[in-house]
C-alpha positions as CSV (number, residue, x, y, z in Angstrom):
1,M,38.2,11.6,32.7
2,I,40.4,9.2,30.7
3,P,42.0,10.9,27.7
4,V,41.1,9.4,24.4
5,P,41.3,10.5,20.7
6,S,38.0,12.1,19.4
7,R,37.0,12.3,15.8
8,L,35.4,15.6,14.7
9,E,32.8,15.8,12.0
10,P,33.1,18.6,9.4
11,V,30.6,21.4,8.8
12,F,30.3,22.5,5.1
13,D,30.0,26.1,4.0
14,R,28.4,26.8,0.6
15,R,29.7,30.0,-1.2
16,L,29.7,31.3,-4.7
17,W,33.4,30.6,-5.2
18,G,33.3,26.9,-4.2
19,M,33.2,23.6,-6.1
20,S,30.4,21.2,-7.0
21,D,32.7,18.1,-6.7
22,L,34.7,17.5,-3.5
23,S,36.2,14.2,-4.6
24,P,38.3,12.4,-3.5
25,L,38.3,14.0,0.0
26,F,34.5,14.0,0.3
27,P,33.1,11.8,-2.5
28,Q,29.6,12.1,-1.2
29,F,29.6,15.6,-2.7
30,H,30.1,15.2,-6.4
31,K,27.2,16.8,-8.2
32,E,26.2,19.8,-6.0
33,A,23.8,22.4,-7.4
34,S,25.1,24.9,-4.9
35,P,28.9,25.0,-4.7
36,I,30.7,24.1,-1.4
37,A,33.7,26.3,-0.6
38,E,34.8,25.2,2.8
39,A,34.8,22.2,5.2
40,W,35.3,23.4,8.7
41,L,37.0,20.7,10.8
42,T,37.4,22.4,14.2
43,G,34.7,25.1,14.3
44,D,32.6,25.5,17.4
45,Q,29.7,23.8,15.6
46,C,31.6,20.7,14.4
47,P,30.0,17.6,16.0
48,V,32.2,15.3,18.1
49,A,31.7,11.8,16.7
50,T,33.6,9.6,19.2
51,G,34.9,9.7,22.8
52,P,33.2,11.0,26.0
53,F,31.8,14.2,24.2
54,T,30.0,12.3,21.5
55,G,26.9,14.1,20.5
56,H,28.2,17.5,21.6
57,K,29.4,20.3,19.4
58,L,33.2,21.1,19.7
59,G,32.5,24.4,21.3
60,E,30.5,22.7,24.0
61,A,33.1,20.0,24.4
62,W,35.9,22.5,24.7
63,A,34.1,24.4,27.5
64,A,33.6,21.1,29.5
65,M,37.0,19.6,28.7
66,P,39.5,19.0,31.6
67,P,42.4,21.4,31.5
68,E,44.9,18.6,31.1
69,W,43.1,17.7,27.8
70,K,43.7,21.2,26.4
71,G,47.3,21.5,27.6
72,A,49.2,24.0,29.7
73,R,49.4,26.6,26.8
74,C,45.7,26.4,26.0
75,R,43.9,25.7,29.3
76,D,42.6,29.3,29.6
77,E,41.4,29.7,26.1
78,K,37.6,30.1,25.8
79,Q,37.6,28.4,22.3
80,I,39.8,25.8,20.8
81,P,42.6,28.2,19.5
82,L,43.1,26.5,16.1
83,L,40.7,26.6,13.3
84,V,41.3,24.0,10.5
85,K,39.5,23.9,7.2
86,F,39.6,22.3,3.8
87,L,39.1,24.9,1.1
88,F,37.7,24.1,-2.4
89,P,38.0,27.2,-4.6
90,G,36.3,26.7,-8.0
91,D,36.8,30.5,-8.4
92,R,38.9,33.0,-6.6
93,P,37.5,34.3,-3.3
94,S,37.8,38.0,-2.7
95,I,41.1,39.7,-2.4
96,Q,41.3,40.3,1.3
97,V,43.4,40.9,4.5
98,H,43.1,39.9,8.1
99,P,44.0,41.9,11.2
100,D,46.6,41.0,13.9
101,D,45.8,40.5,17.5
102,A,46.5,44.1,18.5
103,Y,44.0,45.5,16.0
104,A,41.4,42.8,16.5
105,G,41.6,43.1,20.3
106,K,40.9,46.8,20.1
107,H,38.4,47.0,17.2
108,E,36.8,43.5,16.8
109,V,35.9,42.5,20.4
110,A,32.4,41.5,19.4
111,A,33.9,39.2,16.7
112,G,36.2,37.5,19.3
113,G,39.1,39.9,19.4
114,R,41.6,37.5,17.8
115,G,43.7,38.3,14.7
116,K,44.1,35.8,11.9
117,T,47.5,34.4,11.0
118,E,47.2,31.3,8.8
119,M,49.0,28.8,6.6
120,W,47.9,26.8,3.6
121,H,49.0,23.3,2.6
122,F,48.0,22.5,-1.0
123,V,46.5,19.0,-1.3
124,A,45.9,19.4,-5.0
125,A,46.5,22.0,-7.7
126,R,45.9,21.9,-11.5
127,P,48.8,22.8,-13.8
128,G,49.4,26.5,-13.8
129,A,47.6,27.2,-10.6
130,E,48.5,30.3,-8.7
131,L,47.4,32.6,-5.9
132,L,47.7,36.3,-5.2
133,Y,50.0,37.0,-2.2
134,G,51.5,40.3,-1.0
135,L,51.7,43.7,-2.5
136,H,54.3,44.8,-5.0
137,K,57.1,46.7,-3.2
138,D,56.2,50.2,-4.5
139,V,52.5,50.1,-3.4
140,T,51.6,52.6,-0.7
141,A,48.5,53.1,1.3
142,E,47.5,56.1,-0.9
143,S,48.1,54.2,-4.2
144,F,46.2,51.1,-2.9
145,R,43.2,53.2,-1.8
146,R,43.1,54.6,-5.4
147,A,43.3,51.0,-6.8
148,I,40.4,49.9,-4.6
149,A,38.3,52.9,-5.9
150,Q,39.3,52.2,-9.5
151,G,38.8,48.4,-9.3
152,T,42.5,47.7,-10.2
153,V,43.5,46.0,-7.0
154,E,44.5,42.8,-8.8
155,S,47.4,44.5,-10.6
156,H,48.9,45.6,-7.3
157,V,49.2,42.1,-5.8
158,A,51.9,39.6,-6.7
159,A,51.1,36.2,-8.3
160,L,52.6,33.1,-6.7
161,P,52.5,29.8,-8.6
162,V,51.6,26.8,-6.4
163,A,51.6,23.0,-6.8
164,A,50.4,20.1,-4.8
165,G,52.5,19.7,-1.7
166,D,53.4,23.4,-1.4
167,T,52.9,25.3,1.9
168,V,52.3,29.0,2.2
169,F,52.5,31.0,5.5
170,V,50.2,34.0,5.6
171,P,50.8,36.4,8.5
172,A,48.1,38.9,9.5
173,G,48.3,42.0,7.4
174,T,49.1,40.2,4.1
175,V,46.9,41.0,1.1
176,H,45.9,37.7,-0.6
177,T,43.5,35.4,-2.3
178,I,43.7,31.7,-3.1
179,G,43.4,30.5,-6.7
180,A,40.8,28.4,-8.6
181,G,41.6,24.8,-9.3
182,T,43.3,24.0,-6.0
183,V,42.3,22.1,-2.8
184,L,44.1,23.1,0.4
185,C,44.1,22.6,4.1
186,E,44.1,25.9,6.0
187,I,45.3,26.1,9.6
188,Q,44.8,29.4,11.4
189,Q,44.0,31.2,14.5
190,Q,40.4,30.7,15.7
191,S,39.1,33.8,13.9
192,D,36.9,34.6,11.0
193,I,37.6,38.3,10.6
194,T,38.1,39.2,7.0
195,Y,38.4,42.6,5.3
196,R,37.6,42.5,1.6
197,V,39.3,45.0,-0.8
198,F,38.1,43.5,-4.2
199,D,35.5,40.9,-5.0
200,F,36.0,40.6,-8.8
201,N,32.8,42.5,-9.5
202,R,30.6,39.5,-8.4
203,L,27.1,39.8,-7.2
204,G,25.8,37.8,-4.2
205,P,22.6,35.6,-4.2
206,D,20.6,38.8,-3.4
207,G,21.9,40.4,-6.7
208,K,24.0,42.9,-4.8
209,A,27.8,43.3,-4.5
210,R,29.3,42.2,-1.2
211,P,30.6,45.2,0.9
212,L,34.2,46.1,1.0
213,H,36.1,47.1,4.2
214,V,38.4,49.7,2.8
215,D,39.3,51.7,6.0
216,K,39.8,48.7,8.2
217,A,41.9,47.0,5.5
218,L,44.2,50.0,5.0
219,A,44.7,50.1,8.8
220,V,46.0,46.6,9.0
221,I,47.8,46.0,5.7
222,R,51.6,45.5,5.8
223,F,52.9,48.1,3.4
224,E,56.4,47.5,4.5
225,Q,58.5,44.5,3.6
226,Q,56.4,41.4,3.0
227,V,57.1,38.4,5.2
228,G,55.9,34.8,5.0
229,G,55.1,33.3,1.6
230,K,56.0,29.8,0.3
231,T,58.0,27.9,2.8
232,T,60.8,25.4,2.3
233,P,59.9,22.5,4.6
234,V,62.5,20.7,6.7
235,R,62.3,17.0,5.7
236,I,63.7,14.2,7.7
237,A,63.3,10.8,6.1
238,T,63.6,7.2,7.4
239,P,62.8,4.1,5.4
240,H,59.1,4.1,6.3
241,L,58.4,7.6,7.5
242,T,59.0,11.1,6.1
243,E,58.5,14.0,8.5
244,S,58.2,17.4,7.0
245,Y,58.2,20.5,9.3
246,L,56.0,22.9,7.3
247,A,55.7,26.1,9.4
248,A,55.8,27.3,13.0
249,C,54.7,30.5,14.6
250,P,53.5,31.5,18.1
251,Y,50.0,30.3,17.1
252,F,50.6,26.9,15.5
253,A,53.2,24.5,14.4
254,T,52.4,22.0,11.6
255,E,54.2,18.9,10.4
256,K,53.4,16.5,7.6
257,W,53.9,12.7,8.2
258,E,53.9,10.3,5.3
259,F,54.3,6.6,6.3
260,D,53.5,3.0,5.2
261,R,54.5,1.1,8.3
262,R,53.5,1.4,12.0
263,I,54.9,4.6,13.6
264,G,54.6,6.1,17.1
265,G,53.9,9.6,18.4
266,V,53.5,11.1,21.8
267,T,51.5,14.2,22.8
268,S,53.0,17.0,24.8
269,R,51.4,18.3,28.0
270,E,51.8,21.8,26.6
271,S,49.1,21.4,23.9
272,F,46.5,19.1,22.4
273,E,47.2,17.8,18.9
274,L,45.1,17.7,15.7
275,L,45.7,15.0,13.2
276,I,44.2,15.8,9.7
277,F,44.4,12.7,7.4
278,L,45.0,13.7,3.8
279,S,45.1,10.2,2.5
280,G,45.2,6.6,3.7
281,A,43.4,4.5,6.2
282,G,44.4,2.6,9.4
283,A,44.1,2.7,13.2
284,I,45.1,5.0,16.0
285,E,46.3,2.8,18.9
286,Y,46.5,4.2,22.5
287,N,46.5,2.7,26.0
288,G,45.5,-0.7,24.7
289,E,42.6,0.6,22.7
290,S,42.2,1.3,18.9
291,V,40.1,3.5,16.7
292,D,40.1,3.6,12.9
293,Y,41.0,6.6,10.8
294,A,40.3,7.4,7.2
295,R,41.0,10.1,4.6
296,A,39.7,13.6,5.2
297,Q,39.1,13.0,8.9
298,A,40.1,15.3,11.8
299,W,41.1,13.8,15.1
300,F,41.6,15.6,18.4
301,L,44.3,14.1,20.7
302,P,44.3,15.4,24.3
303,A,47.5,16.8,25.6
304,S,47.4,14.2,28.4
305,L,47.0,11.2,26.0
306,G,50.8,10.4,26.0
307,P,52.2,7.7,23.6
308,Y,50.1,6.5,20.6
309,Q,50.8,4.5,17.5
310,L,49.5,4.8,13.9
311,E,49.0,1.5,12.1
312,P,48.3,2.1,8.4
313,R,46.3,-0.3,6.3
314,E,47.1,2.0,3.3
315,P,50.0,4.4,2.8
316,T,49.0,7.5,4.8
317,A,49.7,11.2,4.8
318,L,48.6,13.5,7.6
319,L,49.0,16.9,9.0
320,R,49.8,17.2,12.7
321,T,49.3,20.6,14.2
322,Y,49.4,22.0,17.7
323,V,50.1,25.2,19.7
324,P,53.9,25.3,20.2
325,D,56.4,26.6,22.6
326,L,58.7,28.0,19.9
327,H,61.8,27.7,22.0
328,S,61.1,24.0,22.5
329,F,60.2,23.6,18.8
330,V,63.6,25.0,17.8
331,E,65.4,22.9,20.4
332,R,63.8,19.8,19.0
333,L,64.9,20.6,15.5
334,S,68.4,21.4,16.8
335,T,68.7,17.9,18.3
336,R,67.9,16.5,14.9
337,K,70.8,18.4,13.4
338,V,68.8,21.1,11.6
339,S,70.8,24.2,11.1
340,P,69.6,27.7,12.2
341,D,69.5,28.8,8.5
342,R,67.2,25.9,7.6
343,M,65.0,26.7,10.6
344,S,64.6,30.3,9.4
345,D,62.7,28.9,6.4
346,I,59.9,27.6,8.5
347,V,59.9,29.5,11.9
348,F,58.1,32.8,12.0
349,R,58.4,34.7,15.2
């Protein structure tokens, strides 16, 4: 099977805390009676719109995909290992936490058995926007259990201001919620396991409060020193391309490319790539062929694709994410004269 880029169609998820207007990413949704909270870009149910798997859902395509398309690091995965979404919080989601692989593998086998480490890149944020991230240093399991019972969880979690262009790394075990008035791209392990600890006293469509998951949450929360948080990207600029290395961990590495002239890339046989276009329009050129890209699209590039070029018709910004070999990732930055101290701002082992 000849490797070609494949465009993935989003699947939209309506929730109470979402937005009624998804412009400019999805201008077709601008007066929604029922708010949309998430656009899933790489879920199992996302339709494949181009390439040899056109008409199939991504989960089906992944199962039928040649191993060389997936890459050496991903060939044995039963699902595509990266879940990418756009999030549109018109209100705050619940304060929550996700398990790590060890806990999920033991206690959440029916839900896939994967933990959930994630990162957020903020596409937009209104002035004064903030999120809640990590517990204050004096919070213990006992005091947090009392806070859950008393409905005072919010006062135990630190506020973190955010602006458009910020990146936040969220390892499993970190208590958090995103803030209203932001739009972000979330890149995470392929897992949807969430333990709620506070839901702001909201009622669901059935008039009932959503359940909390107190015991499971307390079992996975990091009460020791907090890790992760807002990263300081490593930026390497040339006249027509700025590369920003946003975050890297064993599960994903993510870069942001901003360019206004033709640029080239090359896939690694270690992992497929996902290109998430935040703005712009143009063409992906490969092996003498060409396909058009546009804002808010997600493209799957097989690991065996090799060299490709991006020809913008408008200035373009994209996120490039993949499953890394961290040693190779660090080596690549070293060859570009990035110091170990700077790498420690974005590499999480």
